[in-house]
C-alpha positions in Angstrom: 5.5 -38.8 -17.3 4.9 -38.0 -14.1 4.1 -41.3 -12.1 5.5 -43.3 -14.0 8.6 -45.0 -12.6 12.0 -43.8 -14.2 15.0 -45.9 -14.9 16.7 -47.8 -11.6 19.7 -45.7 -9.6 21.0 -49.4 -9.9 21.9 -48.8 -13.7 25.2 -48.5 -15.1 27.3 -45.6 -15.1 26.7 -45.4 -18.5 23.0 -45.0 -18.1 23.5 -42.8 -15.4 25.5 -40.4 -17.6 22.7 -40.6 -20.1 20.4 -40.0 -17.6 22.4 -36.8 -16.1 23.2 -34.9 -19.8 19.6 -35.6 -21.2 17.7 -33.1 -18.8 14.6 -33.2 -21.2 11.3 -34.0 -19.5 8.0 -34.3 -20.7 5.1 -31.8 -20.5 1.1 -32.0 -20.4 -1.6 -30.1 -22.2 -3.6 -28.2 -19.0 -6.7 -28.5 -18.5 -9.0 -25.8 -17.1 -9.1 -26.4 -13.1 -12.1 -24.9 -12.5 -13.4 -28.1 -14.1 -11.2 -30.9 -13.8 -12.5 -33.6 -11.5 -10.6 -33.8 -8.1 -7.7 -35.3 -7.6 -8.5 -37.6 -4.5 -11.7 -38.7 -6.4 -9.9 -40.3 -9.0 -7.5 -43.2 -8.7 -4.8 -42.9 -6.7 -1.7 -42.8 -8.6 2.3 -43.1 -7.1 2.6 -39.4 -7.2 5.4 -36.9 -8.5 8.7 -35.4 -7.9 10.2 -32.3 -9.4 14.1 -31.4 -9.1 16.5 -29.2 -10.6 18.7 -32.6 -11.2 17.0 -36.1 -12.9 19.2 -37.8 -10.8 18.1 -36.6 -7.5 14.5 -36.4 -9.0 15.0 -40.5 -9.2 16.0 -40.8 -5.4 12.7 -39.4 -4.6 10.4 -41.3 -7.5 12.6 -44.4 -5.9 10.5 -44.0 -2.5 7.2 -43.3 -4.3 7.6 -46.9 -5.8 8.8 -47.9 -2.4 5.7 -47.0 -0.9 7.0 -43.4 0.6 5.2 -40.5 0.7 6.1 -37.3 -0.4 7.7 -36.3 2.9 10.5 -39.7 2.1 10.6 -38.7 -1.5 11.3 -34.9 -0.4 14.2 -35.5 2.0 15.5 -38.6 0.1 15.9 -35.8 -3.1 17.5 -33.8 -0.9 20.0 -35.5 0.2 20.8 -36.9 -3.1 21.5 -33.5 -4.1 24.4 -33.0 -1.8 26.0 -35.5 -4.1 24.7 -34.1 -7.6 24.5 -30.7 -7.5 27.3 -29.7 -4.8 27.1 -26.9 -5.9 23.7 -25.3 -4.9 22.8 -27.0 -1.6 22.8 -29.8 0.5 23.3 -31.0 4.4 26.4 -28.8 5.0 23.4 -25.9 4.6 20.0 -25.4 5.1 15.8 -24.8 4.4 12.6 -24.7 4.6 9.8 -27.2 3.9 5.8 -26.6 3.2 3.3 -29.5 3.6 0.2 -29.0 2.0 -2.7 -31.8 2.2 -5.6 -32.9 0.3 -7.9 -31.6 3.2 -6.4 -28.3 3.0 -4.1 -28.4 6.5 -0.9 -26.8 6.0 3.0 -26.7 8.0 5.6 -25.4 7.8 9.0 -26.0 9.2 12.6 -23.6 9.4 15.9 -25.6 8.9 17.7 -22.3 8.3 20.7 -21.7 9.6 22.1 -20.1 12.7 24.9 -17.9 13.5 27.2 -19.0 16.3 26.8 -17.4 19.7 29.4 -15.3 19.2 28.9 -13.6 16.4 27.9 -10.2 17.0 26.8 -7.0 15.4 30.5 -6.4 14.3 31.1 -10.0 12.8 31.6 -8.4 9.4 33.1 -5.0 10.2 37.1 -4.6 10.5 38.7 -3.1 13.5 38.5 0.5 12.1 34.5 -0.1 11.7 34.6 -0.2 7.6 32.6 -3.1 6.2 34.5 -5.8 4.5 34.3 -6.9 1.1 31.7 -9.6 -0.1 34.5 -11.6 -1.2 36.4 -11.5 1.9 33.0 -12.2 3.6 32.4 -15.3 2.2 35.2 -17.0 1.9 36.2 -17.2 5.4 34.1 -19.1 8.3 32.4 -15.9 9.1 30.1 -16.8 6.3 28.9 -20.4 8.1 26.1 -20.7 9.6 25.0 -23.7 11.8 23.6 -26.2 8.8 20.0 -26.8 9.5 18.5 -29.2 6.5 19.4 -32.6 8.8 17.7 -31.5 11.6 14.8 -30.2 9.6 14.7 -33.5 7.9 14.5 -35.6 10.9 12.0 -33.5 12.1 9.6 -33.5 9.5 10.1 -37.6 9.0 10.0 -37.9 12.1 6.1 -36.4 12.0 5.1 -37.8 8.5 8.0 -40.1 6.9 6.4 -43.2 6.1 9.7 -45.1 5.2 12.6 -45.9 7.2 14.8 -43.1 7.7 18.0 -45.1 6.7 16.0 -45.8 3.2 16.0 -42.3 2.6 19.9 -42.4 2.4 20.3 -45.4 0.2 20.0 -43.1 -3.5 22.0 -40.6 -1.9 24.7 -43.1 -0.6 24.6 -45.1 -3.7 25.3 -42.2 -6.1 28.2 -40.7 -3.7 29.8 -44.3 -3.5 29.6 -45.4 -7.2 30.0 -41.9 -8.1 28.1 -39.5 -10.6 28.6 -38.1 -13.7 29.3 -34.1 -14.3 26.2 -32.2 -16.1 27.6 -29.3 -18.1 26.0 -27.2 -15.3 28.1 -28.4 -13.2 31.1 -27.9 -15.7 30.3 -24.6 -16.0 30.2 -23.6 -12.7 33.6 -25.7 -12.1 35.5 -24.0 -14.5 34.1 -20.0 -13.7 34.9 -21.1 -9.5 38.7 -22.7 -9.4 39.4 -20.6 -6.1 35.8 -21.3 -5.0 34.8 -24.8 -6.0 38.4 -25.7 -4.9 39.7 -23.5 -2.4 39.7 -27.0 0.0 42.6 -30.0 -0.9 39.2 -32.0 -0.8 37.4 -29.8 -3.3 40.1 -29.6 -5.2 40.4 -33.5 -5.7 37.4 -34.0 -6.2 36.7 -31.4 -9.0 39.8 -30.7 -11.1 42.8 -32.7 -12.3 46.6 -32.1 -11.4 47.2 -29.3 -14.1 44.0 -27.3 -12.0 41.6 -28.2 -14.8 38.3 -28.6 -14.4 37.2 -32.8 -15.1 34.8 -32.5 -17.7 31.3 -33.2 -18.2 31.2 -37.0 -18.2 33.9 -37.1 -15.3 32.4 -39.4 -13.0 32.9 -38.3 -9.6 33.1 -40.7 -6.2 32.6 -39.6 -3.1 33.6 -41.9 -0.8 34.5 -39.2 2.1 30.6 -38.4 1.7 29.2 -41.7 1.1 30.3 -42.3 5.2 29.0 -39.1 6.1 25.6 -40.4 4.9 25.7 -43.8 6.7 26.9 -42.7 10.3 23.8 -40.4 9.4 21.6 -43.4 8.6 22.3 -45.5 11.4 22.5 -42.9 13.7 19.8 -40.3 12.9 20.9 -36.7 13.2 23.4 -36.6 16.1 26.0 -38.5 14.0 25.5 -35.0 12.2 25.2 -32.7 15.5 27.5 -34.3 17.5 30.9 -36.3 17.3 33.5 -36.5 15.2 30.9 -34.8 12.4 30.6 -31.9 14.4 34.2 -31.2 15.3 35.1 -31.3 11.6 32.2 -28.6 11.3 33.2 -26.7 14.3 37.3 -26.8 13.0 37.5 -26.4 9.9 35.1 -23.1 10.1 37.0 -21.6 13.2 40.4 -22.5 11.7 39.3 -19.7 8.9 37.5 -17.3 11.1 39.3 -14.2 11.4 38.3 -13.1 15.2 36.5 -14.3 18.0 33.3 -15.6 18.2 34.0 -18.4 15.9 31.8 -21.6 15.4 31.6 -24.0 18.0 30.6 -27.9 19.1 28.4 -26.2 21.5 27.0 -24.2 18.9 26.3 -27.3 16.1 24.9 -29.1 19.1 22.1 -26.7 19.9 20.7 -27.1 16.8 17.1 -26.6 16.5 14.5 -27.4 14.0 11.3 -25.1 14.4 7.9 -25.3 12.9 6.8 -22.3 11.4 2.9 -20.4 11.2 2.7 -20.5 7.5 1.1 -17.1 5.5 -1.4 -17.6 3.5 -4.3 -16.0 1.4 -6.0 -15.8 -2.0 -5.2 -14.6 -5.6 -8.4 -15.0 -7.8 -10.2 -17.4 -5.3 -7.0 -19.8 -5.3 -5.7 -20.3 -1.4 -1.6 -19.3 -2.1 0.2 -21.0 1.5 3.9 -20.4 1.8 6.8 -19.7 4.4 6.6 -16.9 7.0 9.7 -15.2 8.7 13.0 -15.7 9.2 11.6 -16.3 5.0 10.7 -13.2 3.3 9.6 -15.3 0.4 5.9 -16.1 1.1 5.1 -12.7 2.1 6.6 -10.9 -0.5 4.9 -13.6 -2.7 1.2 -13.1 -0.6 1.9 -9.2 -1.8 2.5 -9.3 -5.2 -0.2 -11.1 -6.4 -2.1 -9.3 -3.6 -1.4 -5.8 -5.2 -2.0 -7.4 -9.0 -5.7 -8.8 -7.9 -7.5 -5.6 -9.5 -6.0 -5.7 -13.0 -7.2 -8.1 -15.2 -3.9 -9.9 -16.2 -5.5 -11.7 -18.5 -7.3 -10.1 -20.6 -4.1 -7.9 -20.7 -2.2 -11.1 -22.1 1.0 -12.5 -21.4 2.6 -11.0 -24.0 1.4 -7.4 -23.5 4.5 -5.1 -21.7 1.8 -3.7 -19.2 1.3 -6.8 -17.8 4.5 -6.8 -16.9 4.9 -3.4 -16.4 2.5 -4.2 -13.1 3.8 -6.6 -12.2 7.1 -5.0 -11.7 5.7 -2.1 -9.9 4.0 -4.6 -7.5 7.5 -6.2 -7.1 9.1 -2.9 -6.3 6.5 -2.7 -3.6 6.8 -5.9 -2.1 10.4 -5.6 -2.1 10.5 -2.4 -0.3 8.9 -3.6 2.4 10.6 -6.5 2.7 14.0 -5.0 2.9 12.8 -2.9 6.0 10.8 -5.4 7.8 11.2 -9.3 7.3 14.3 -10.9 9.6 14.4 -13.5 12.0 11.2 -12.6 14.3 12.7 -14.7 16.9 15.0 -11.2 17.9 13.1 -8.5 16.1 9.2 -7.8 15.7 7.8 -8.8 12.3 4.6 -6.9 11.6 3.1 -9.8 9.9 -0.5 -9.8 9.7 0.0 -5.5 9.3 2.0 -6.6 6.0 -0.6 -8.8 4.8 -3.6 -7.3 5.7 -6.2 -6.8 2.9 -7.0 -3.4 3.3 -2.9 -2.7 3.6 -2.2 -5.0 0.0 -5.1 -2.8 -1.3 -3.7 0.6 -0.1 0.1 0.1 -2.3 -1.4 -1.5 -4.9 -3.5 1.8 -5.4 -0.4 3.2 -6.4 0.0 0.7 -9.2 -0.7 3.0 -12.6 -1.2 1.0 -16.0 0.2 3.4 -17.9 3.1 5.0 -15.8 5.8 3.8 -13.5 6.4 4.7 -10.1 9.0 7.7 -9.7 10.4 6.2 -6.4 8.8 3.7 -3.9 9.5 3.6 -0.3 8.0 1.0 2.3 4.3 1.5 3.6 3.8 1.6 7.2 1.7 -1.6 8.2 0.2 -2.4 11.4 2.6 -3.1 13.8 5.9 -1.7 12.2 8.7 -0.8 14.0 9.9 2.5 12.8 12.9 2.5 14.2 14.9 0.9 11.8 17.1 0.8 8.8 17.7 -1.0 6.0 20.6 -3.1 5.1 22.8 -3.9 2.9 22.3 -7.6 2.3 23.8 -8.6 -1.8 22.5 -10.2 -4.6 22.4 -13.9 -4.3 22.4 -16.7 -6.7 22.3 -20.1 -5.1 20.0 -22.4 -3.7 18.0 -25.7 -4.9 14.0 -26.2 -5.3 12.3 -29.8 -5.1 9.0 -30.8 -4.9 7.1 -33.4 -4.8 3.5 -35.2 -3.9 2.2 -38.4 -3.5 -0.6 -40.9 -4.0 -2.6 -39.3 -0.9 -2.0 -35.8 -2.8 -0.2 -34.7 -0.4 2.5 -31.6 -1.4 6.0 -31.1 -0.2 7.7 -27.9 -1.7 11.1 -27.8 -0.4 13.6 -25.0 -1.1 17.5 -26.4 0.4 20.7 -24.1 -0.5 24.0 -23.3 1.0 23.8 -20.0 -0.6 26.3 -18.5 -3.1 27.8 -21.6 -5.6 29.8 -23.7 -3.4 29.1 -21.8 -0.3 31.8 -20.8 1.5 34.2 -23.0 -0.3 34.8 -25.1 2.8 34.6 -28.3 3.2 33.7 -30.9 5.9 32.8 -34.7 5.7 33.0 -34.8 1.8 30.0 -31.8 1.7 30.1 -27.9 0.9 30.1 -25.4 3.6 27.0 -22.5 3.3 28.0 -18.8 3.2 24.0 -18.6 4.6 25.5 -15.5 7.4 26.3 -12.8 4.1 22.1 -13.5 4.0 22.5 -10.9 7.1 23.4 -7.1 6.3 27.1 -7.0 6.9 26.5 -3.4 8.3 24.5 -3.3 11.4 23.1 0.2 11.2 21.9 2.7 8.4 23.4 5.4 7.2 20.6 7.3 9.7 22.4 5.5 12.5 19.1 2.8 12.9 19.8 -0.5 13.6 18.6 -2.8 10.7 16.1 -5.5 11.6 18.8 -8.1 9.5 21.5 -7.2 11.8 23.9 -10.2 13.0 23.6 -11.3 16.0 24.4 -14.8 18.1 22.1 -17.5 17.4 20.1 -15.4 14.8 19.3 -17.1 11.1 19.6 -15.0 8.8 17.1 -13.6 6.3 16.1 -15.8 3.6 14.1 -15.0 0.1 13.1 -18.7 -0.5 9.6 -19.2 -1.2 8.4 -22.6 -1.4 4.9 -22.8 -1.6 1.8 -25.2 -2.3 -1.9 -24.1 -3.5 -5.4 -24.9 -3.8 -7.8 -24.5 -6.4 -11.5 -22.3 -5.4 -12.8 -25.6 -4.8 -10.1 -26.4 -2.1 -8.5 -28.9 -4.1 -4.5 -29.0 -4.1 -3.5 -28.2 -7.4 0.4 -26.8 -7.7 3.8 -27.1 -4.9 6.0 -24.8 -6.5 8.7 -22.4 -5.6 12.6 -21.4 -7.0 16.1 -20.9 -6.9 18.7 -17.7 -7.3 18.6 -15.5 -4.4 16.8 -12.2 -4.2 15.0 -13.7 -7.7 12.7 -16.5 -6.0 10.1 -14.7 -4.8 9.9 -13.1 -8.2 10.4 -16.4 -10.0 7.5 -17.4 -7.8 4.8 -15.1 -8.1 5.7 -15.3 -12.1 4.7 -19.2 -11.9 1.6 -19.1 -10.1 0.5 -16.3 -12.2 1.4 -18.2 -15.6 -0.7 -21.0 -14.3 -3.7 -19.2 -12.7 -4.4 -16.4 -15.0 -2.8 -17.5 -18.0 -3.9 -21.4 -17.7 0.0 -22.2 -18.1 1.6 -25.9 -17.7 4.2 -26.2 -15.1 6.7 -25.9 -17.2 5.3 -23.1 -19.3 4.7 -20.8 -16.0 8.4 -22.0 -14.8 9.3 -20.9 -18.2 8.2 -17.6 -18.6 10.6 -14.8 -19.7 12.1 -13.3 -16.6 11.9 -9.7 -16.0 12.7 -8.2 -12.4 13.7 -4.8 -10.8 17.1 -4.3 -8.9 16.9 -1.2 -7.1 16.2 1.6 -10.0 17.3 -0.7 -12.8 14.4 -3.1 -14.3 16.2 -6.6 -16.0 14.6 -8.7 -18.8 15.7 -11.9 -19.9 18.0 -11.4 -22.8 17.1 -13.1 -25.9 12.8 -13.5 -25.1 10.2 -11.2 -26.4 10.8 -9.0 -23.0 14.0 -7.8 -25.1 12.5 -6.8 -28.6 10.0 -4.8 -25.5 12.4 -2.7 -24.5 10.6 0.2 -25.8 7.4 0.0 -24.4 8.5 -0.8 -21.2 10.8 2.9 -21.8 7.4 4.1 -22.7 5.8 3.6 -19.4 8.6 5.4 -17.6 11.1 2.3 -17.1 13.9 4.3 -17.8 17.3 1.5 -16.4 16.3 -1.4 -18.2 19.1 -4.2 -19.6 18.8 -7.4 -21.1 20.9 -10.3 -19.6 20.4 -14.0 -18.9 18.1 -14.9 -16.1 19.5 -16.0 -12.9 16.8 -18.4 -12.1 15.7 -21.7 -11.8 12.2 -23.0 -10.8 10.4 -26.3 -9.9 6.8 -27.8 -9.8 4.7 -30.5 -9.9 1.2 -29.7 -11.0 -2.4 -31.3 -11.3 -2.9 -31.3 -14.8 -6.6 -32.1 -14.5 -6.2 -36.3 -14.9 -2.8 -36.5 -13.7 0.7 -34.7 -11.9 2.7 -32.6 -14.0 6.4 -32.7 -13.3 8.4 -29.7 -14.6 12.0 -28.0 -13.7 13.2 -24.9 -15.4 13.6 -25.6 -19.0 16.3 -23.1 -18.8 18.8 -25.8 -17.3 17.3 -28.2 -20.1 18.6 -26.4 -22.9 16.2 -23.8 -23.7 12.5 -22.2 -24.0 9.8 -23.7 -25.5 6.8 -21.0 -23.6 4.3 -19.0 -25.4 
């Protein structure tokens, strides 16, 4: 249960194996939030942590048990995920973190990776001007951005951490040095992607036997190289990551795999800076919702989806009504049309944030939605402040990332999404960890078909657009109630908005809201989650005008901590626990 001390990370490998393979969790009946006592009015509780992996979640809870706060817990969890979920996130990548307090203060932090100074608009083009294939782009130094997670963690810790910096590394060091058992999810990725996970000799030696077979679930992986990297950064701070031997190894590895001039240098790594950003906030049914602004598209997309749905009574329609989710799809299509055209690194291009979130603009977009018929075509709107001389890009669908959330006894919420982009990132490794392929989040074509520049084109020192949507929520009385987010590339804003709707409109527990059947529009095509009632409801969606519908497993992985009315509930996506148990 949330708030209870989990098994110590000093337990035996057998106990750790049991914890890793037994991915079950507790959920709670949800009290009506509006009538629940405020958490700050109750006796202090230790708090809760949510993570996709129970061993990483243990690391965060260890910090809370040691007297740390939500910031400490979130950083320790991110570090541990570098070890136990290497396919998804870690110190070789970046992320976004949003922090919300019991009195309503909110801050967001940008640890997004950046392109090397030598990168130019033609970064992903061949000499003849044609675009490299996605696989060619990923499996090279072209895809690697300067990692930002360590710098952002240090920035947030310096401002809000309670425990010492070195203390936060202790669980991750133990996991790397003593070993962790491969769980089923990691094993499946290793089997599916041997040429990627094992692209480097180090990765091959960690996860594959002499015959090239992936080690089975339960096999204990020891990563002493990563333990030593952690120890250096724990002792000397972020300088040990962004300068010296570690920076030289990263730059050398990336440059050797970059088939053109302008490759990453030690100077690129040394110049990296995390940034404080303005959070984007809005309301949905009087709940206050705050998320991440540019260079992430996630916060704006979530707020637009919710805002466009507010005039519809989703609760009356019901959680298992195709019309409810038809409306959700239509709002999503409109929000993503804006996202594709306007969202990019606001340090490089003008992003009309205020215009996109203007209630009048959102109301106008909502007016396009009909409850009984799908829009035949969707285009971006023209919000105040929009730059019209830009074009849509060709960013690929993404699938990586990990989300974590923490809350402490002061009811401070931290929502943190961390990523190395696709599974195992670029496949390149340094210091015992995988290096990201975040630069493929840029449009690989610098111009659109009409010759206009793409806002999210490659530029030296620029941060690629992200889908990450770490979010914090307060109820109508101003009480903190939810820290939520997701993994799964472009699906992230959709997952996050769906979870918020599940909690606010349908009164679901965090686990139930995260586990709602997934539905999303990918261009003109619509996907429903295979094996759920939505698959059976395809004729109903077709009657509403959605003609291109496929049913397939959902590429999603959400996480949250939620106030139940008496304590904080921790939840991870039930899909990674072996199934769904939702209405």
